C-alpha positions in Angstrom: 46.0 247.3 192.5 45.9 249.3 189.3 47.3 247.8 186.1 48.1 249.0 182.6 49.0 247.3 179.3 52.7 247.5 178.3 53.8 247.7 174.6 53.5 243.9 174.3 49.9 244.0 175.5 50.7 242.4 178.8 49.1 243.7 182.0 51.6 245.2 184.4 51.1 246.8 187.8 51.2 250.6 187.9 51.0 253.3 190.5 48.3 256.0 191.1 48.6 259.2 189.2 48.6 261.2 192.5 50.1 260.3 195.9 49.3 262.4 198.9 52.3 263.3 201.1 51.2 265.7 203.9 51.9 269.3 202.8 52.7 268.2 199.3 51.2 266.0 196.7 53.1 263.8 194.2 51.6 264.0 190.7 52.7 261.9 187.8 55.1 263.6 185.3 53.2 265.2 182.4 54.5 267.2 179.5 52.0 269.8 180.4 54.1 270.5 183.6 57.1 271.6 181.5 57.0 275.3 182.3 56.6 274.7 186.0 59.4 272.1 185.9 61.8 274.4 184.0 61.2 277.2 186.5 61.9 274.9 189.5 65.1 273.6 187.9 66.3 277.1 187.0 65.7 278.4 190.5 67.6 275.4 192.0 70.2 274.8 189.4 73.2 275.7 191.5 72.2 273.2 194.2 71.1 270.5 191.8 74.4 270.8 189.9 76.2 269.9 193.1 74.6 266.4 193.4 72.6 265.5 190.3 74.5 264.1 187.2 71.6 265.2 185.0 72.1 268.8 186.1 75.7 269.4 185.0 74.4 271.7 182.4 71.1 273.5 182.5 68.7 271.3 180.4 67.0 273.0 177.5 63.2 273.1 177.2 63.5 270.5 174.3 65.7 268.2 176.4 63.4 268.4 179.4 60.3 267.9 177.2 61.9 264.7 175.9 62.6 263.6 179.5 58.9 264.1 180.3 57.7 262.3 177.2 60.0 259.3 178.0 58.9 259.5 181.6 55.2 259.3 180.6 55.9 256.2 178.5 58.0 254.5 181.2 55.2 255.1 183.7 52.7 253.6 181.2 55.0 250.6 180.8 55.3 250.0 184.5 59.0 250.5 184.4 59.8 253.9 185.9 57.4 256.1 187.9 58.3 259.8 187.8 56.4 262.3 190.0 56.6 266.0 190.5 56.1 267.5 194.0 53.4 270.1 194.3 53.1 272.3 197.4 49.4 272.3 198.5 49.5 275.7 200.2 50.8 277.5 197.1 50.1 275.2 194.2 53.8 275.5 193.2 56.0 272.7 191.8 58.7 272.2 194.5 60.7 269.2 193.3 60.8 265.8 191.6 61.0 262.2 192.5 60.6 258.7 191.2 60.7 255.0 191.6 63.2 253.4 189.3 63.6 249.8 188.3 67.4 250.0 187.8 68.7 247.8 190.6 67.5 244.4 189.6 64.6 242.0 190.1 62.4 242.4 193.2 63.8 245.8 194.0 63.2 249.5 193.2 65.1 252.6 193.9 63.8 256.0 195.1 65.3 259.3 193.9 64.3 262.8 194.9 65.1 266.5 194.8 63.5 269.5 196.4 63.6 273.1 195.1 66.3 275.1 196.9 63.8 277.5 198.5 61.8 274.7 200.0 64.4 272.5 201.6 64.3 271.9 205.4 60.5 271.5 205.4 60.4 267.7 205.4 59.3 267.5 201.7 62.0 264.9 200.8 61.1 262.7 203.7 57.3 263.0 203.0 58.1 262.1 199.3 60.2 259.1 200.1 57.6 257.8 202.6 54.8 258.1 200.1 56.9 256.4 197.4 57.9 253.6 199.8 54.3 252.9 200.8 53.2 253.1 197.1 55.8 250.6 196.0 54.8 248.0 198.5 51.0 248.7 198.0 50.9 248.7 194.2 53.9 246.7 193.0 53.7 243.1 194.2 57.0 242.1 192.7 58.9 244.7 194.8 60.3 243.1 197.9 62.9 245.8 198.6 63.1 249.5 198.2 66.5 251.3 198.2 67.7 254.9 198.4 71.3 255.6 197.2 72.4 259.1 198.4 76.0 260.1 198.0 77.8 259.8 201.3 78.7 263.5 201.3 75.0 264.5 200.9 74.1 264.5 204.5 70.6 266.0 204.0 69.7 263.4 201.5 71.1 260.6 203.6 69.0 261.7 206.6 65.8 260.9 204.8 66.0 257.0 204.7 67.3 257.0 208.3 64.1 258.9 209.4 61.9 256.4 207.6 63.4 253.2 209.2 65.7 252.2 206.3 68.9 250.4 207.2 72.3 251.3 205.8 73.2 248.1 204.1 76.6 249.1 202.6 78.6 251.7 200.8 79.8 251.3 197.2 82.3 253.2 195.1 80.8 255.0 192.2 82.1 257.4 189.6 81.9 261.1 190.6 79.4 262.6 188.2 79.0 266.0 189.9 81.1 268.5 191.8 80.0 267.6 195.4 79.8 263.8 195.1 82.3 261.9 197.2 82.6 258.8 194.9 80.9 256.7 197.6 77.2 255.8 197.5 75.3 254.7 200.6 72.8 251.9 200.0 69.8 252.3 202.3 67.3 249.4 202.3 63.9 248.6 203.6 62.3 245.2 203.1 58.6 244.6 202.4 58.4 242.4 205.5 59.5 245.3 207.7 56.8 247.7 206.6 
């Protein structure tokens, strides 16, 4: 298990910089990926806007650079683990994903998106599988991994189902994008089941 030192000098578990995932590879967010990331967001903006609260307006280069800088720091602190999806056959950036410590102790949430011209290839499923395995292999405090797609996002909700997650419940949430239903599905897998 890899560790890093947080801002207080304490050792915290961290994840590998690269996670293999079949036809793609997940690589830790880096500011040096800004141009590739901007191109992927621009090419998929209409679809991203439908589901992602952060994509209600096209982010500027400066805004996205700040996101990457903050993401690098969060990764170093062992708090949030942002990855970009790279297609092995072409070397192109084809999406983004992450493990987020925003749902309480002992748990971590997976989020993901795939570039519009690469959907339907199993990249989201491969990504979620790699992140689930990495969370349980490298983060000993994590006992539960969750995925929270909007109920109306059928493609996104199919991912946890394919990976053996269980639909635990649905929760109301504020609609933050045009296609969201206002209901979030909470898909869960426990460490003991993997």
